[in-house]
MIGU-730708 format. One line per field, with one value per residue (C-alpha): residue number from 1; x, y, z; residue in one letter. Coordinates in nm, 2 decimals. Layout:
# residues N
vexlum <- c(NUM,...)
X <- c(X,...)
Y <- c(Y,...)
Z <- c(Z,...)
kollo <- c(A,...)
//
This chain:
# residues 118
vexlum <- c(1,2,3,4,5,6,7,8,9,10,11,12,13,14,15,16,17,18,19,20,21,22,23,24,25,26,27,28,29,30,31,32,33,34,35,36,37,38,39,40,41,42,43,44,45,46,47,48,49,50,51,52,53,54,55,56,57,58,59,60,61,62,63,64,65,66,67,68,69,70,71,72,73,74,75,76,77,78,79,80,81,82,83,84,85,86,87,88,89,90,91,92,93,94,95,96,97,98,99,100,101,102,103,104,105,106,107,108,109,110,111,112,113,114,115,116,117,118)
X <- c(-4.94,-5.08,-5.16,-4.90,-4.63,-4.73,-4.71,-4.36,-4.24,-4.37,-4.21,-3.87,-3.89,-3.98,-3.69,-3.44,-3.54,-3.54,-3.24,-2.93,-2.66,-2.30,-2.11,-1.76,-1.64,-1.76,-1.51,-1.21,-0.90,-0.56,-0.25,-0.07,0.20,0.10,0.19,0.30,0.57,0.92,1.10,1.37,1.12,0.94,1.27,1.34,0.99,1.01,1.34,1.19,0.88,1.07,1.33,1.26,0.89,0.85,0.66,0.69,0.84,0.92,0.65,0.82,1.15,1.27,1.06,0.78,0.41,0.44,0.78,0.63,0.57,0.92,0.86,0.93,0.56,0.43,0.69,0.63,0.25,0.29,0.52,0.31,0.00,0.16,0.29,-0.05,-0.25,-0.01,0.00,-0.31,-0.47,-0.15,-0.11,0.04,-0.07,-0.07,0.14,0.50,0.57,0.31,0.43,0.12,-0.25,-0.56,-0.77,-1.09,-1.02,-0.84,-0.50,-0.45,-0.37,-0.30,-0.14,-0.03,-0.28,-0.28,-0.38,-0.67,-0.72,-1.05)
Y <- c(-7.65,-7.47,-7.67,-7.48,-7.56,-7.93,-7.93,-7.77,-8.01,-8.31,-8.18,-8.13,-8.47,-8.63,-8.45,-8.55,-8.91,-8.91,-8.69,-8.91,-8.83,-8.80,-9.12,-9.15,-9.20,-8.86,-8.71,-8.91,-8.69,-8.75,-8.53,-8.47,-8.25,-7.91,-7.93,-7.57,-7.63,-7.64,-7.98,-7.85,-7.77,-8.10,-8.28,-8.12,-8.21,-8.56,-8.62,-8.51,-8.71,-9.03,-8.97,-8.78,-8.76,-9.14,-9.20,-9.55,-9.46,-9.82,-9.82,-9.53,-9.72,-9.88,-10.18,-10.10,-10.02,-9.64,-9.58,-9.48,-9.22,-9.14,-8.77,-8.56,-8.46,-8.82,-8.95,-8.65,-8.71,-9.07,-8.98,-8.68,-8.89,-9.18,-8.93,-8.76,-9.08,-9.21,-8.89,-8.68,-8.80,-8.73,-8.37,-8.43,-8.20,-8.18,-7.87,-7.94,-7.57,-7.51,-7.79,-8.01,-7.98,-8.19,-8.36,-8.56,-8.74,-9.07,-9.03,-9.40,-9.53,-9.87,-10.09,-9.78,-9.75,-9.44,-9.54,-9.37,-9.41,-9.28)
Z <- c(-4.43,-4.74,-5.05,-5.25,-5.00,-5.01,-5.39,-5.39,-5.12,-5.33,-5.65,-5.48,-5.32,-5.65,-5.83,-5.57,-5.63,-6.01,-6.07,-6.06,-5.81,-5.92,-5.88,-5.75,-6.11,-6.20,-5.96,-6.08,-6.12,-6.27,-6.26,-6.59,-6.72,-6.86,-7.23,-7.22,-6.96,-7.11,-7.11,-6.88,-6.61,-6.66,-6.62,-6.29,-6.16,-6.31,-6.14,-5.80,-5.84,-5.93,-5.66,-5.34,-5.42,-5.40,-5.73,-5.89,-6.23,-6.33,-6.61,-6.79,-6.82,-7.15,-7.26,-7.01,-7.08,-7.06,-7.22,-7.55,-7.66,-7.53,-7.46,-7.15,-7.13,-7.14,-6.89,-6.66,-6.68,-6.57,-6.28,-6.17,-6.16,-5.97,-5.71,-5.69,-5.65,-5.38,-5.17,-5.24,-4.92,-4.73,-4.84,-5.18,-5.46,-5.84,-5.87,-5.94,-5.94,-6.20,-6.44,-6.38,-6.40,-6.30,-6.56,-6.53,-6.86,-6.80,-6.97,-7.00,-7.35,-7.50,-7.23,-7.03,-6.74,-6.52,-6.17,-6.00,-5.62,-5.48)
kollo <- c(M,S,P,L,L,V,K,I,T,L,V,L,L,F,M,S,I,I,I,P,Q,K,S,V,A,E,Y,E,Q,W,C,I,A,D,E,Q,T,P,D,E,E,L,K,V,A,L,D,W,A,C,G,E,G,G,A,D,C,S,K,I,Q,V,N,Q,A,C,Y,F,P,N,T,M,T,N,H,A,S,Y,A,F,N,D,Y,F,Q,R,F,K,H,K,G,G,S,C,S,F,K,G,A,A,M,I,T,E,L,D,P,S,Y,N,S,C,K,Y,E,F,I,P)
//
């Protein structure tokens, strides 16, 4: 092997050791409502997610941790994410006919925690 090739190999090996690899946390994704989606469309998707979709929407009920702010966008975001986390490994998506989007920023706030399942 030529001296140049040995040097390049050693540099690449060294770089692969010192450059940190992405951790699982860097790939965390949550599903939230697209703020540009009209409330009427969010309501249809929210009703599906909490009903036929199988999301646990108990935390967006009155007197629960994620009820406030009491907006369609916030309630839909919680329901969309619950559905997405439960079913993403079983073919579920974060689409809701274009009413939702993926974020890598944890949408949790105060005592309202958005679940993440690796």
